[in-house]
C-alpha positions as CSV (number, residue, x, y, z in Angstrom):
1,M,27.3,-1.1,11.3
2,A,24.8,-3.9,10.8
3,A,23.7,-4.7,7.3
4,L,20.1,-6.5,6.0
5,T,19.6,-7.4,2.4
6,L,16.2,-8.6,1.2
7,G,15.2,-9.1,-2.6
8,A,17.4,-9.2,-5.4
9,Q,17.1,-7.4,-8.8
10,A,14.9,-3.9,-9.0
11,Q,14.7,-1.3,-11.8
12,E,16.0,1.6,-9.9
13,R,18.1,2.2,-7.0
14,L,16.8,4.5,-4.1
15,Y,19.0,5.8,-1.2
16,L,16.8,7.1,1.1
17,S,18.0,10.1,3.2
18,T,17.2,9.8,6.9
19,Y,18.2,13.4,7.8
20,G,17.0,15.9,5.1
21,G,14.8,13.7,3.5
22,T,14.6,12.5,-0.1
23,N,12.3,13.7,-3.1
24,L,10.1,10.5,-3.5
25,Q,7.9,11.9,-6.4
26,K,9.8,10.1,-9.3
27,Y,9.8,6.8,-7.3
28,D,6.1,6.7,-6.3
29,G,4.4,3.4,-7.1
30,K,7.9,2.3,-8.4
31,V,9.5,-1.1,-7.1
32,C,13.2,0.0,-6.1
33,N,16.2,-1.5,-4.6
34,I,16.3,0.9,-1.5
35,T,18.9,1.4,0.9
36,V,18.3,3.2,4.2
37,S,20.9,3.9,6.9
38,R,19.0,4.7,10.0
39,T,20.3,5.8,13.6
40,V,18.5,3.7,16.4
41,F,18.6,4.2,19.9
42,T,18.8,1.8,22.7
43,G,15.0,2.2,24.1
44,W,12.2,3.7,22.1
45,N,12.2,5.3,18.6
46,T,9.8,6.7,16.2
47,I,10.1,5.3,12.9
48,A,8.1,5.9,9.4
49,L,9.3,4.5,6.2
50,P,7.9,4.9,2.3
51,F,7.8,1.1,2.1
52,S,6.2,-1.9,3.9
53,M,8.2,-4.5,6.1
54,S,7.0,-7.8,7.4
55,E,7.0,-9.1,10.9
56,Q,10.3,-11.0,10.1
57,E,12.1,-8.3,8.1
58,L,11.6,-6.2,11.3
59,N,13.3,-8.9,13.3
60,D,15.9,-9.4,10.6
61,A,16.5,-5.6,10.8
62,F,16.3,-4.5,14.6
63,G,16.5,-8.0,16.4
64,N,13.9,-10.5,17.3
65,D,13.6,-8.6,20.7
66,C,12.2,-5.3,19.1
67,K,9.1,-3.9,19.6
68,L,6.6,-2.2,17.2
69,E,3.4,-0.2,18.3
70,R,1.2,2.2,17.1
71,L,-1.4,4.8,18.4
72,A,-4.7,3.3,19.0
73,S,-6.7,5.6,21.1
74,V,-6.4,8.8,23.3
75,E,-8.0,10.0,26.0
76,D,-8.2,13.0,28.5
77,N,-6.4,13.1,31.8
78,A,-6.1,15.5,34.7
79,N,-2.9,16.7,33.4
80,G,-3.2,16.6,29.8
81,V,-3.7,13.8,27.4
82,T,-3.0,9.6,27.5
83,L,-1.8,8.0,24.5
84,N,-2.6,4.4,24.1
85,F,-0.5,2.2,21.9
86,V,-0.8,-1.1,21.1
87,D,1.4,-3.9,19.9
88,C,1.5,-4.3,16.0
89,K,4.7,-6.2,15.2
90,A,2.5,-8.9,13.8
91,E,1.2,-6.4,11.2
92,G,4.5,-5.1,10.4
93,I,5.1,-1.8,9.1
94,Q,2.7,-0.1,6.6
95,A,4.2,2.7,4.5
96,N,4.3,6.1,5.8
97,K,2.7,5.2,9.0
98,P,4.1,6.6,12.1
99,Y,5.4,3.6,14.7
100,M,7.2,3.6,18.1
101,L,9.8,1.1,17.6
102,H,11.9,-0.3,20.7
103,Y,15.2,-1.6,19.9
104,T,17.3,-3.4,22.6
105,G,20.8,-3.2,20.8
106,E,23.6,-0.8,21.1
107,T,22.8,2.7,19.7
108,G,24.1,2.8,16.3
109,T,23.3,2.7,12.5
110,R,21.2,0.2,10.9
111,R,21.6,-0.4,7.2
112,I,18.7,-1.9,5.4
113,T,18.6,-2.9,1.6
114,V,15.0,-4.0,0.5
115,E,13.6,-4.5,-2.9
116,K,10.3,-2.7,-2.2
117,E,7.4,-0.7,-3.7
118,V,7.9,3.2,-2.8
119,T,4.4,5.3,-1.6
120,E,5.0,8.9,-1.4
121,G,2.5,10.6,1.0
122,Q,1.1,10.7,4.6
123,A,-0.4,8.0,6.6
124,A,-1.0,10.2,9.8
125,I,-3.1,8.8,12.6
126,T,-5.6,11.2,14.0
127,L,-7.8,10.6,16.9
128,A,-9.7,12.8,19.4
129,T,-10.2,12.9,22.9
130,P,-13.7,13.1,24.5
131,S,-12.8,16.6,25.1
132,G,-12.4,17.6,21.5
133,E,-8.6,17.6,21.7
134,V,-7.6,16.3,18.2
135,V,-4.4,14.4,18.4
136,T,-2.1,13.8,14.9
137,M,0.8,11.7,14.7
138,E,2.6,11.6,11.5
139,S,5.7,11.1,9.8
140,A,8.5,13.3,8.6
141,M,9.8,12.5,5.3
142,K,12.2,15.4,5.3
143,Q,13.5,17.8,8.1
144,V,10.6,19.4,10.0
145,P,11.2,22.5,12.6
146,G,10.1,21.3,16.2
147,D,8.2,24.3,16.8
148,G,4.6,23.3,18.3
149,L,5.4,19.7,18.0
150,Y,5.9,17.1,20.5
151,G,8.9,14.3,20.1
152,V,10.8,11.4,21.9
153,L,14.2,12.9,22.8
154,A,16.9,10.5,22.2
155,R,18.6,11.3,25.5
156,D,15.4,10.2,27.6
157,N,14.0,7.4,25.5
158,D,13.7,4.5,28.0
159,E,10.0,5.1,28.1
160,V,7.8,6.7,25.3
161,K,7.8,10.6,26.7
162,F,6.5,12.8,24.0
163,V,8.0,16.4,24.9
164,S,7.2,19.7,23.4
165,V,10.2,19.8,21.0
166,G,10.0,23.6,20.8
167,E,10.9,23.8,24.3
168,E,13.9,22.1,23.8
169,K,17.3,23.0,22.0
170,T,17.0,20.4,19.2
171,T,17.2,20.4,15.3
172,G,13.6,19.3,14.9
173,F,12.7,16.3,13.4
174,Y,14.7,14.4,10.7
175,A,13.3,12.3,7.9
176,T,11.7,9.0,8.9
177,R,11.1,10.0,12.3
178,C,7.6,10.9,13.7
179,Y,6.0,13.7,15.9
180,I,2.6,14.3,17.5
181,R,0.6,17.4,17.0
182,L,-2.4,19.1,19.2
183,S,-5.4,21.0,17.6
184,S,-5.6,23.2,20.5
185,G,-2.1,24.4,20.2
186,T,-1.5,24.7,24.2
187,S,1.4,23.0,25.7
188,K,0.2,19.7,27.4
189,L,1.4,17.0,29.4
190,L,1.3,13.7,26.9
191,T,1.4,10.4,29.1
192,A,1.9,7.1,26.9
193,R,0.3,3.7,27.9
194,H,1.3,0.5,26.5
195,L,-1.2,-2.1,25.9
196,G,-0.3,-5.7,25.8
197,N,-2.4,-8.1,23.7
198,S,-3.5,-9.7,27.3
199,E,-4.6,-6.1,28.7
200,A,-7.3,-5.0,26.2
201,T,-9.6,-7.6,24.0
202,S,-12.4,-6.9,21.5
203,I,-16.2,-6.8,22.3
204,N,-16.7,-9.8,20.4
205,A,-14.6,-12.0,22.8
206,I,-16.8,-10.9,25.8
207,A,-20.5,-10.6,24.3
208,Q,-22.6,-11.9,21.9
209,Q,-23.4,-9.6,18.8
210,D,-27.0,-9.0,20.1
211,E,-26.2,-8.8,23.8
212,L,-27.3,-5.7,25.3
213,V,-24.5,-4.3,27.4
214,D,-23.4,-0.7,29.1
215,V,-20.1,0.8,28.1
216,Y,-17.9,2.9,30.5
217,N,-14.9,4.8,30.0
218,T,-11.5,4.3,32.0
219,A,-12.8,7.0,34.3
220,G,-16.1,4.9,35.3
221,V,-18.3,7.2,33.6
222,K,-21.2,5.6,31.4
223,V,-20.7,6.5,27.8
224,A,-23.3,4.3,26.4
225,S,-26.6,2.4,28.1
226,Q,-28.0,-1.0,26.9
227,V,-26.8,-1.0,23.3
228,R,-26.2,-3.9,21.3
229,A,-22.6,-5.4,21.5
230,A,-22.1,-5.3,18.0
231,E,-22.5,-1.4,17.9
232,V,-19.8,-0.8,20.3
233,N,-17.2,-1.0,17.5
234,N,-18.9,1.9,16.2
235,L,-17.8,4.0,19.2
236,R,-14.8,6.6,18.8
237,P,-11.5,4.8,19.1
238,A,-10.7,4.5,22.6
239,I,-10.4,1.9,25.3
240,Y,-13.8,1.1,27.4
241,I,-15.1,-1.1,30.2
242,V,-17.7,-3.5,29.2
243,K,-18.8,-6.4,32.0
244,G,-15.8,-5.4,34.0
245,Q,-13.3,-6.0,31.1
246,K,-11.0,-3.6,29.1
247,I,-12.0,-3.4,25.3
248,L,-10.2,-1.7,22.6
249,V,-12.3,0.0,19.7
250,K,-9.8,0.8,17.0
């Protein structure tokens, strides 16, 4: 078991359960000495914590080779929904926000002790596809049944593969894990795509603010004609093509 200790004296101690969950109400807004023992698997894991962690703290906890990604946009495809994830390790972890964590070490328990402010509540990411399917990625701060939800199975996590957990023999979602729900309630194939920093850029990098541009979606369909570049960021969060280059609207 690996251990990481950050910070020193705090007013209260909090041992965070990563299975059944912990009642955080009495700790909300307080700086506590928090201990977390979290099982992580080699490959992709979901993670959400009720406190923040910096990039350096992530490296100390999970190794310098770890990756952290968040859901940035969603799109329709012929078979279901594409989930676009972007690298956000430099931003670190924000309290209660759902993330994908790629771990290159051996499967096991990572014990983390930090002095941090505790935040109770949800920080779900909710996005909609052009067809109107609402995709919500959120955290489980207590054990959540898997019926109707999508998750990443530990036995098949070389890639980010969200599958319908209700169709699998699982215990649902333990605390500090994350899941996805679809507004339609219908079973769909969810396909993940990873966008590196070099794969998509911002509109500001390729056009002047007052420049008029045409905007296309990734299927080649024009979604906006001769709009000011500065207005592109007002579009629905997604990946677009402008001047032949991919841009990401967050």
